VOGUDO-225187 format. One line per 10 residues: number of its first residue (from 1); their letters; for each residue y, x, z of N, C-alpha, C. Coordinates in steps of 0.1 Angstrom, whole numbers. Example, Ala and Ser with C-alpha at 12.3 -4.5 7.8 and 13.67 -1.06 7.14 Angstrom:
2
1 = as = -57:132:78:-45:123:78:-33:132:78 | -22:128:71:-11:137:71:0:129:79
***
This chain:
331
1 = mnkvillkkr = -1597:1128:1777:-1591:1130:1768:-1580:1120:1762 | -1571:1124:1751:-1558:1119:1751:-1562:1110:1735 | -1561:1096:1738:-1560:1088:1724:-1554:1087:1715 | -1550:1086:1705:-1538:1090:1693:-1541:1081:1683 | -1533:1072:1680:-1531:1066:1662:-1525:1067:1655 | -1535:1073:1646:-1527:1077:1630:-1524:1069:1620 | -1517:1072:1613:-1517:1061:1596:-1526:1071:1592 | -1540:1063:1587:-1549:1068:1578:-1543:1067:1563 | -1538:1054:1558:-1536:1051:1545:-1521:1040:1543 | -1518:1040:1537:-1507:1033:1533:-1512:1021:1528
11 = pvgrptlhdf = -1505:1010:1536:-1510:997:1535:-1506:993:1515 | -1517:983:1512:-1513:979:1502:-1513:963:1502 | -1500:957:1504:-1498:942:1510:-1498:945:1522 | -1503:928:1530:-1508:926:1543:-1514:941:1551 | -1508:950:1563:-1519:954:1565:-1530:953:1572 | -1546:963:1572:-1555:959:1578:-1557:975:1590 | -1566:965:1599:-1569:980:1605:-1578:992:1601 | -1580:990:1588:-1583:1001:1581:-1574:1013:1579 | -1564:1007:1578:-1549:1017:1575:-1546:1028:1590 | -1555:1025:1596:-1554:1032:1611:-1564:1041:1614
21 = qfssaaipvp = -1564:1054:1619:-1576:1059:1626:-1571:1061:1640 | -1581:1059:1648:-1581:1064:1661:-1588:1081:1663 | -1579:1086:1672:-1583:1100:1672:-1582:1105:1686 | -1588:1115:1695:-1586:1120:1705:-1582:1137:1704 | -1574:1140:1719:-1572:1154:1719:-1570:1155:1731 | -1568:1172:1736:-1570:1170:1750:-1554:1168:1756 | -1555:1165:1769:-1541:1159:1770:-1532:1175:1772 | -1519:1174:1771:-1514:1184:1770:-1505:1188:1782 | -1505:1201:1785:-1494:1206:1795:-1482:1214:1791 | -1472:1203:1799:-1458:1206:1795:-1452:1220:1801
31 = pagkvllkal = -1447:1230:1787:-1440:1239:1787:-1427:1239:1799 | -1421:1250:1802:-1409:1252:1805:-1401:1243:1796 | -1393:1231:1806:-1374:1225:1796:-1385:1217:1791 | -1399:1207:1792:-1406:1198:1789:-1415:1189:1796 | -1413:1176:1792:-1421:1167:1802:-1433:1161:1800 | -1443:1158:1808:-1456:1150:1801:-1455:1139:1805 | -1456:1126:1793:-1454:1113:1795:-1467:1109:1792 | -1469:1094:1802:-1480:1089:1801:-1477:1076:1793 | -1475:1068:1784:-1473:1052:1777:-1477:1047:1788 | -1469:1033:1794:-1472:1024:1800:-1468:1006:1788
41 = yvsvdpylrg = -1461:1012:1781:-1460:1004:1771:-1451:1000:1757 | -1456:992:1751:-1457:1000:1733:-1453:986:1727 | -1439:996:1723:-1434:979:1715:-1440:978:1698 | -1447:969:1692:-1447:965:1678:-1437:958:1670 | -1429:966:1658:-1421:958:1655:-1420:954:1642 | -1414:943:1631:-1416:942:1618:-1413:956:1611 | -1400:958:1615:-1397:969:1603:-1408:984:1602 | -1415:983:1614:-1427:998:1610:-1433:992:1599 | -1438:982:1593:-1439:979:1581:-1437:989:1567 | -1422:986:1567:-1416:998:1559:-1417:1011:1559
51 = rmndsksyvs = -1418:1014:1572:-1423:1028:1573:-1436:1033:1569 | -1443:1025:1567:-1452:1032:1566:-1456:1029:1546 | -1445:1027:1540:-1447:1028:1526:-1440:1042:1524 | -1444:1047:1512:-1435:1060:1507:-1428:1057:1502 | -1414:1053:1505:-1408:1049:1501:-1389:1053:1507 | -1379:1057:1504:-1367:1062:1508:-1358:1050:1514 | -1355:1047:1524:-1355:1040:1532:-1343:1048:1546 | -1338:1037:1553:-1327:1045:1565:-1333:1050:1575 | -1347:1051:1575:-1359:1060:1584:-1364:1062:1577 | -1374:1081:1579:-1383:1081:1571:-1394:1081:1574
61 = sfeigkpmqs = -1404:1077:1565:-1417:1071:1566:-1425:1080:1571 | -1437:1072:1579:-1447:1077:1584:-1455:1085:1574 | -1461:1096:1583:-1471:1107:1573:-1483:1102:1573 | -1495:1101:1562:-1506:1102:1561:-1510:1113:1571 | -1521:1108:1581:-1529:1116:1588:-1517:1122:1604 | -1506:1114:1606:-1501:1116:1614:-1497:1101:1626 | -1492:1104:1636:-1492:1098:1649:-1481:1084:1645 | -1486:1071:1646:-1474:1061:1640:-1465:1064:1654 | -1454:1057:1654:-1441:1056:1663:-1438:1042:1667 | -1431:1041:1680:-1422:1030:1681:-1419:1031:1697
71 = gtiaqvvdsk = -1408:1020:1695:-1403:1025:1711:-1413:1020:1721 | -1416:1032:1734:-1422:1027:1744:-1415:1032:1760 | -1421:1024:1765:-1417:1031:1781:-1425:1037:1786 | -1423:1048:1787:-1434:1056:1798:-1429:1066:1813 | -1440:1070:1819:-1436:1074:1829:-1441:1092:1831 | -1429:1095:1837:-1431:1112:1836:-1440:1111:1849 | -1452:1123:1837:-1466:1125:1852:-1465:1142:1855 | -1456:1149:1848:-1456:1161:1850:-1439:1170:1842 | -1435:1173:1852:-1422:1176:1844:-1417:1193:1850 | -1410:1198:1840:-1409:1207:1840:-1395:1210:1830
81 = haefrkgdyv = -1388:1202:1833:-1373:1200:1828:-1366:1192:1836 | -1354:1199:1837:-1342:1193:1845:-1339:1183:1849 | -1335:1174:1838:-1335:1161:1843:-1342:1151:1846 | -1353:1154:1844:-1363:1142:1848:-1372:1150:1859 | -1377:1139:1870:-1386:1143:1877:-1403:1137:1875 | -1408:1141:1882:-1427:1133:1888:-1423:1118:1887 | -1427:1108:1885:-1425:1093:1884:-1415:1089:1877 | -1404:1095:1871:-1394:1086:1864:-1400:1077:1854 | -1395:1067:1851:-1395:1058:1842:-1384:1061:1830 | -1392:1064:1817:-1382:1066:1805:-1383:1052:1792
91 = sgnlewkeyq = -1372:1054:1786:-1373:1045:1772:-1372:1055:1761 | -1380:1053:1756:-1380:1067:1738:-1386:1063:1725 | -1381:1064:1713:-1391:1061:1704:-1403:1073:1704 | -1412:1070:1707:-1427:1081:1711:-1437:1077:1699 | -1444:1088:1700:-1454:1086:1692:-1467:1075:1697 | -1477:1067:1693:-1489:1065:1698:-1498:1069:1698 | -1493:1075:1715:-1505:1085:1725:-1508:1082:1739 | -1513:1079:1746:-1514:1075:1762:-1508:1091:1768 | -1507:1102:1761:-1500:1111:1769:-1494:1118:1757 | -1482:1121:1761:-1474:1131:1754:-1463:1144:1756
101 = vsngdglakv = -1458:1152:1751:-1449:1162:1757:-1439:1155:1753 | -1427:1156:1757:-1412:1156:1752:-1405:1167:1758 | -1392:1173:1748:-1383:1177:1756:-1370:1167:1758 | -1373:1159:1759:-1365:1148:1769:-1351:1145:1757 | -1352:1151:1747:-1340:1145:1737:-1346:1127:1734 | -1337:1118:1731:-1335:1107:1731:-1344:1099:1743 | -1345:1102:1752:-1349:1094:1757:-1343:1092:1771 | -1343:1082:1776:-1334:1067:1787:-1340:1069:1800 | -1335:1075:1811:-1344:1065:1822:-1341:1053:1821 | -1348:1044:1829:-1349:1029:1833:-1355:1027:1846
111 = dgkvsplssy = -1348:1012:1851:-1350:1014:1868:-1358:996:1863 | -1371:999:1870:-1378:989:1871:-1377:980:1880 | -1367:986:1893:-1361:973:1903:-1349:964:1896 | -1347:970:1888:-1335:964:1880:-1339:953:1868 | -1345:955:1865:-1353:941:1856:-1368:950:1855 | -1382:941:1849:-1391:945:1842:-1394:956:1837 | -1402:967:1838:-1402:978:1826:-1401:968:1812 | -1407:961:1811:-1415:961:1796:-1402:951:1788 | -1389:946:1796:-1376:940:1795:-1368:952:1788 | -1375:966:1790:-1363:976:1786:-1367:978:1770
121 = lgvlgmtglt = -1376:972:1767:-1384:971:1748:-1379:959:1740 | -1376:949:1751:-1370:935:1744:-1354:932:1745 | -1352:925:1755:-1338:916:1756:-1332:927:1760 | -1334:940:1772:-1326:949:1772:-1328:965:1764 | -1335:962:1754:-1342:973:1746:-1332:972:1730 | -1336:977:1722:-1331:974:1709:-1332:960:1702 | -1343:957:1706:-1342:942:1700:-1328:932:1709 | -1325:932:1722:-1315:929:1727:-1300:935:1722 | -1298:946:1719:-1295:950:1710:-1289:946:1695 | -1300:941:1691:-1300:944:1678:-1293:928:1673
131 = aylglteigi = -1299:918:1686:-1296:903:1688:-1279:900:1686 | -1277:908:1697:-1261:906:1700:-1250:916:1690 | -1251:928:1687:-1242:932:1677:-1243:927:1667 | -1258:921:1664:-1256:919:1650:-1246:901:1649 | -1249:896:1659:-1244:881:1656:-1225:885:1659 | -1224:896:1672:-1211:893:1675:-1204:901:1664 | -1207:914:1660:-1197:922:1649:-1200:919:1634 | -1209:911:1636:-1207:904:1617:-1208:890:1618 | -1214:884:1627:-1214:870:1629:-1201:864:1632 | -1193:872:1645:-1181:864:1651:-1180:854:1653
141 = pkagetivvs = -1191:845:1661:-1190:832:1666:-1177:828:1669 | -1175:816:1668:-1163:811:1672:-1167:797:1677 | -1166:793:1693:-1168:778:1698:-1165:770:1688 | -1177:758:1687:-1180:752:1681:-1183:748:1664 | -1187:764:1665:-1194:766:1652:-1210:760:1649 | -1212:763:1639:-1229:761:1640:-1236:773:1637 | -1247:779:1644:-1253:789:1638:-1268:785:1637 | -1274:792:1623:-1286:790:1622:-1299:804:1622 | -1306:802:1630:-1313:815:1631:-1325:810:1624 | -1330:818:1616:-1345:816:1612:-1354:831:1619
151 = gaagavgtvv = -1366:828:1619:-1377:837:1627:-1374:838:1643 | -1371:822:1646:-1361:824:1658:-1366:825:1674 | -1382:819:1673:-1393:819:1682:-1395:837:1684 | -1391:848:1675:-1392:861:1678:-1386:871:1688 | -1387:880:1687:-1378:890:1702:-1359:884:1699 | -1358:893:1687:-1345:886:1684:-1340:878:1679 | -1347:867:1672:-1342:854:1675:-1341:846:1686 | -1348:846:1698:-1346:841:1709:-1335:844:1715 | -1329:856:1715:-1316:863:1722:-1303:861:1714 | -1308:862:1699:-1293:855:1690:-1291:841:1692
161 = gqvgkitgcl = -1301:829:1697:-1299:818:1698:-1291:814:1711 | -1295:820:1718:-1286:825:1734:-1272:828:1734 | -1272:837:1728:-1255:844:1728:-1247:834:1720 | -1258:823:1711:-1246:815:1706:-1243:809:1711 | -1253:802:1723:-1250:788:1730:-1237:792:1742 | -1240:810:1748:-1230:813:1754:-1218:812:1750 | -1215:817:1735:-1204:814:1728:-1199:798:1724 | -1205:790:1727:-1202:780:1728:-1206:770:1712 | -1214:774:1705:-1216:775:1696:-1232:764:1690 | -1232:753:1685:-1244:746:1684:-1254:755:1679
171 = vvgitgtdek = -1267:756:1682:-1279:766:1671:-1288:758:1672 | -1289:758:1656:-1303:759:1653:-1316:769:1649 | -1325:764:1652:-1338:777:1650:-1345:775:1635 | -1351:780:1634:-1365:779:1622:-1374:784:1627 | -1385:782:1629:-1395:788:1633:-1409:783:1625 | -1422:787:1634:-1434:785:1623:-1444:773:1628 | -1441:767:1643:-1452:754:1649:-1442:750:1656 | -1450:734:1658:-1441:729:1670:-1439:733:1680 | -1452:742:1686:-1453:746:1701:-1438:757:1703 | -1439:764:1692:-1426:772:1691:-1411:763:1692
181 = aallkskfkf = -1413:755:1683:-1399:749:1683:-1396:739:1698 | -1406:734:1700:-1406:731:1719:-1400:740:1724 | -1405:748:1725:-1401:759:1733:-1382:768:1731 | -1377:766:1720:-1367:771:1714:-1359:765:1726 | -1363:749:1722:-1356:739:1727:-1353:738:1743 | -1365:743:1746:-1366:737:1762:-1364:749:1770 | -1367:764:1766:-1368:774:1774:-1355:784:1770 | -1353:781:1760:-1341:786:1751:-1326:779:1751 | -1325:765:1749:-1319:757:1751:-1310:759:1735 | -1320:762:1723:-1312:757:1712:-1311:738:1709
191 = ddainyktsh = -1301:742:1701:-1294:723:1698:-1306:716:1692 | -1314:724:1685:-1324:719:1674:-1334:728:1670 | -1345:726:1663:-1356:735:1661:-1364:729:1652 | -1362:734:1640:-1372:730:1626:-1384:741:1623 | -1396:734:1624:-1407:738:1619:-1410:735:1598 | -1409:749:1596:-1403:751:1581:-1418:751:1577 | -1431:751:1585:-1447:745:1579:-1446:733:1574 | -1438:726:1582:-1443:711:1584:-1434:703:1576 | -1423:712:1573:-1410:701:1568:-1410:703:1553 | -1414:691:1544:-1411:684:1534:-1400:691:1527
201 = nlkeairiac = -1391:692:1529:-1374:700:1523:-1372:703:1533 | -1371:716:1532:-1364:725:1539:-1347:723:1539 | -1343:726:1531:-1330:716:1531:-1327:710:1534 | -1328:699:1527:-1327:687:1537:-1325:686:1553 | -1340:693:1560:-1333:690:1574:-1331:702:1576 | -1325:712:1570:-1314:719:1575:-1296:709:1578 | -1298:703:1567:-1285:698:1565:-1280:687:1577 | -1301:679:1579:-1296:671:1591:-1292:677:1602 | -1300:688:1603:-1299:694:1620:-1288:701:1621 | -1277:702:1611:-1267:707:1609:-1254:703:1603
211 = pegvdiyfdn = -1247:689:1608:-1244:680:1604:-1226:683:1597 | -1226:694:1603:-1210:701:1600:-1214:710:1591 | -1226:717:1585:-1231:727:1580:-1229:738:1588 | -1233:754:1578:-1237:761:1583:-1223:774:1587 | -1221:778:1598:-1211:789:1595:-1215:799:1598 | -1227:803:1604:-1234:817:1606:-1247:816:1603 | -1254:827:1598:-1270:822:1592:-1271:834:1597 | -1282:839:1608:-1288:851:1612:-1301:853:1603 | -1302:862:1595:-1313:860:1589:-1322:869:1595 | -1335:865:1596:-1348:874:1602:-1360:883:1588
221 = vggeisdavl = -1356:866:1582:-1371:863:1574:-1367:865:1558 | -1356:860:1552:-1354:861:1534:-1361:851:1532 | -1368:854:1520:-1377:845:1512:-1368:829:1508 | -1379:822:1508:-1376:807:1508:-1367:798:1517 | -1371:804:1531:-1363:799:1541:-1351:804:1542 | -1343:815:1538:-1333:814:1534:-1324:808:1523 | -1335:807:1510:-1327:800:1503:-1321:788:1506 | -1328:779:1517:-1333:766:1522:-1315:767:1530 | -1313:778:1541:-1300:778:1544:-1291:783:1537 | -1290:791:1527:-1279:793:1517:-1275:782:1512
231 = sninkharlp = -1283:775:1510:-1274:759:1504:-1271:748:1511 | -1265:754:1524:-1263:745:1534:-1247:753:1539 | -1248:763:1534:-1232:773:1541:-1219:767:1539 | -1216:769:1549:-1198:764:1549:-1190:775:1541 | -1173:767:1540:-1167:781:1532:-1167:792:1546 | -1164:804:1542:-1163:814:1547:-1172:817:1555 | -1183:814:1555:-1198:815:1563:-1203:831:1564 | -1209:834:1581:-1212:850:1575:-1226:848:1577 | -1231:858:1573:-1248:861:1571:-1253:870:1571 | -1252:877:1591:-1256:890:1593:-1273:887:1587
241 = vcgaisqynd = -1275:900:1578:-1291:902:1575:-1299:912:1584 | -1307:905:1594:-1314:914:1604:-1328:921:1596 | -1336:910:1592:-1349:912:1586:-1354:903:1571 | -1363:908:1570:-1369:896:1557:-1388:900:1559 | -1392:899:1572:-1403:897:1571:-1413:890:1562 | -1407:880:1557:-1413:869:1547:-1414:875:1533 | -1412:894:1533:-1412:900:1519:-1416:913:1524 | -1420:914:1537:-1426:929:1535:-1439:935:1532 | -1447:924:1532:-1462:930:1522:-1462:929:1510 | -1448:923:1506:-1449:920:1489:-1450:931:1480
251 = skissgprlq = -1462:931:1470:-1463:942:1463:-1451:941:1454 | -1452:933:1448:-1437:934:1439:-1426:925:1444 | -1415:926:1437:-1399:920:1440:-1401:906:1435 | -1399:895:1449:-1397:884:1445:-1385:877:1439 | -1383:870:1433:-1374:864:1427:-1369:851:1430 | -1357:848:1431:-1352:835:1442:-1340:830:1434 | -1331:823:1441:-1322:817:1434:-1308:827:1434 | -1307:829:1423:-1288:841:1427:-1278:840:1435 | -1278:847:1440:-1271:846:1456:-1255:845:1450 | -1252:858:1444:-1235:857:1438:-1229:843:1435
261 = pilltksatm = -1233:834:1430:-1226:819:1429:-1222:816:1443 | -1231:816:1454:-1232:807:1460:-1221:815:1472 | -1223:832:1472:-1217:835:1480:-1197:838:1476 | -1196:834:1463:-1185:834:1461:-1178:822:1462 | -1187:810:1455:-1179:797:1459:-1176:793:1473 | -1182:799:1481:-1184:797:1494:-1174:807:1502 | -1170:818:1498:-1160:831:1501:-1170:832:1517 | -1182:838:1510:-1190:841:1523:-1190:854:1521 | -1196:858:1534:-1197:871:1535:-1215:877:1540 | -1223:884:1533:-1234:886:1537:-1237:900:1541
271 = rgfivsdfsa = -1237:907:1546:-1242:922:1554:-1255:922:1561 | -1262:932:1558:-1273:936:1563:-1272:953:1570 | -1279:951:1582:-1272:959:1594:-1281:966:1596 | -1286:978:1603:-1291:985:1610:-1285:987:1624 | -1294:987:1635:-1285:982:1651:-1278:996:1654 | -1286:1007:1646:-1277:1020:1648:-1259:1021:1645 | -1263:1010:1634:-1245:1010:1631:-1237:1009:1640 | -1242:1004:1650:-1234:1000:1661:-1237:1010:1671 | -1241:1022:1674:-1244:1027:1685:-1236:1034:1696 | -1220:1031:1688:-1209:1033:1698:-1208:1023:1709
281 = kfpaafkqla = -1213:1012:1701:-1210:999:1714:-1223:995:1720 | -1233:1005:1720:-1245:1004:1729:-1243:1000:1742 | -1234:1011:1752:-1234:1011:1766:-1226:993:1770 | -1214:986:1761:-1209:976:1766:-1215:967:1763 | -1226:968:1749:-1234:957:1745:-1247:956:1759 | -1251:965:1765:-1261:967:1773:-1261:962:1786 | -1243:963:1791:-1239:959:1803:-1236:947:1803 | -1234:937:1790:-1232:925:1791:-1245:921:1785 | -1257:922:1783:-1265:920:1783:-1273:913:1796 | -1276:928:1802:-1276:927:1816:-1272:918:1826
291 = swlkegklty = -1258:917:1825:-1250:907:1833:-1256:893:1832 | -1256:892:1816:-1259:878:1816:-1270:872:1821 | -1279:884:1817:-1297:883:1827:-1299:880:1839 | -1287:891:1844:-1291:889:1863:-1283:873:1866 | -1272:869:1856:-1262:856:1865:-1273:842:1860 | -1287:846:1850:-1293:832:1847:-1288:826:1833 | -1281:836:1828:-1274:829:1812:-1286:831:1803 | -1293:841:1802:-1299:850:1795:-1319:849:1799 | -1326:844:1790:-1343:848:1794:-1345:852:1787 | -1360:854:1787:-1367:859:1772:-1380:859:1772
301 = aetivegfen = -1389:858:1763:-1400:854:1764:-1410:868:1758 | -1423:871:1764:-1431:882:1757:-1442:880:1756 | -1452:884:1746:-1464:882:1742:-1471:897:1747 | -1472:899:1757:-1483:908:1765:-1495:910:1758 | -1502:925:1752:-1516:926:1748:-1520:936:1758 | -1532:935:1762:-1532:949:1770:-1540:956:1761 | -1545:967:1765:-1551:981:1759:-1545:987:1745 | -1546:1002:1748:-1540:1008:1737:-1547:1011:1726 | -1558:1006:1725:-1569:1006:1714:-1565:990:1706 | -1555:983:1712:-1550:970:1705:-1540:972:1696
311 = ipqafidlfd = -1533:984:1702:-1517:983:1690:-1521:979:1677 | -1527:985:1668:-1528:981:1657:-1533:963:1653 | -1538:960:1661:-1541:946:1659:-1528:937:1662 | -1523:942:1673:-1508:932:1680:-1498:934:1665 | -1498:951:1664:-1489:947:1649:-1489:939:1640 | -1502:939:1634:-1506:929:1625:-1507:915:1628 | -1508:915:1644:-1506:898:1643:-1489:892:1643 | -1486:904:1641:-1468:899:1641:-1465:894:1627 | -1470:895:1614:-1474:887:1598:-1477:877:1606 | -1484:871:1609:-1489:859:1614:-1481:847:1624
321 = gknkgkmivk = -1475:852:1627:-1463:846:1639:-1475:844:1651 | -1482:853:1655:-1488:848:1668:-1477:853:1680 | -1468:860:1680:-1461:868:1690:-1450:854:1693 | -1446:849:1708:-1440:842:1714:-1425:857:1716 | -1415:853:1717:-1404:865:1718:-1413:882:1715 | -1409:887:1722:-1413:903:1722:-1425:906:1719 | -1434:910:1713:-1445:916:1715:-1445:930:1718 | -1458:928:1728:-1456:945:1734:-1468:944:1739 | -1476:958:1738:-1487:966:1738:-1489:970:1757 | -1495:966:1767:-1496:973:1778:-1503:983:1778
331 = i = -1505:987:1784:-1514:1002:1783:-1522:1003:1793
***
C-alpha cells in the first residue's frame, strides 16, 4: 500500500502530531504521458507552517483532508513520459506520499554522481538559492562590510554566512545553543556567533561582535532578535527579510519597536522576498553554488531523520531548533 500524510486540521499555535493524519491507498499506475515516482528524501521547511493556515499568502494554503507537500527527491520507478526514464532521479515540489504519479511539470533531473541526492534539497536546492540570491540581490555585500545572520545554524543561514565570507565580509551568526555557535565558527567559518538564549543583553552582544556596526542583516527569525540587530545597523544598511520563524506560531500579531524611525534615520533598506522573485537567475546561481561546493569553498550540514512516518515530527522539531543545517527525512 501507498502511505500518505494529510492535513487533518489547521494548527492553533505550534503544530502538533494531531494536526496530521496518516492514510493509505493503492500504489497508482501511470497512464500515458506520466511517471510513477518513489519518494527518497523529503524536505521539511518553516514556511510550510504558513500554508497550514487558511489565509491569503504568496502560495496557496494546504487543504484539509488533502496531502501536505514540500520539496522532494524521488526516483522514477515507471515511466510513460518521453523525457523521463526508469531509474532517473528528480527534484520537485511533491505531495507527502511514498508513491505518486506526475505529468513531469516542475520536475528537474538531478545527478547523485555530482553531489549527494539530499544536497539538491539544501545547498543546491531552494535553500541554497534563497541564501545566495537573497544576500547578493538585496544585501549586495561588499568586501569589508559586516553581515549578521539570524537563524544562522539553519539551512539558509549556514549558506548565507559562507557566501558572506567568500565575498570578503565579516560574518556574525545568531543561534540558540553553544554547540551550534561553535559549529558556525568551526565548520562554516563565521567570524563570531552569539547564543541568544544565554546572552543577557543581546543588543550589547551584537555591538561587541560587530565593532564597525551592521551593514547587512539577513533576517530569518524576526521578533526580539531582529529588534536587537536593528539597533546596531549602519547608515545605508540592507536588510533582506527571508523568514520570521519566531512568530509563525503566534495566534496574535506581536508588537515591538516601530521600525520606521530606524529605517529613516539610517537610510536603510528592508525588503522581504520569496526566492521565486529571482527565478530568472536560478541557473546562474545554481552554477555558482555548485562551483563553490566542488572547489571546497562551500560546505553544508544536514539533519537526517529516517522513516516516512517521521515527516510530521521532523517538521515540528524545526520550531524547537533541533536541526543543524537542512532538516531532511530519508524515506
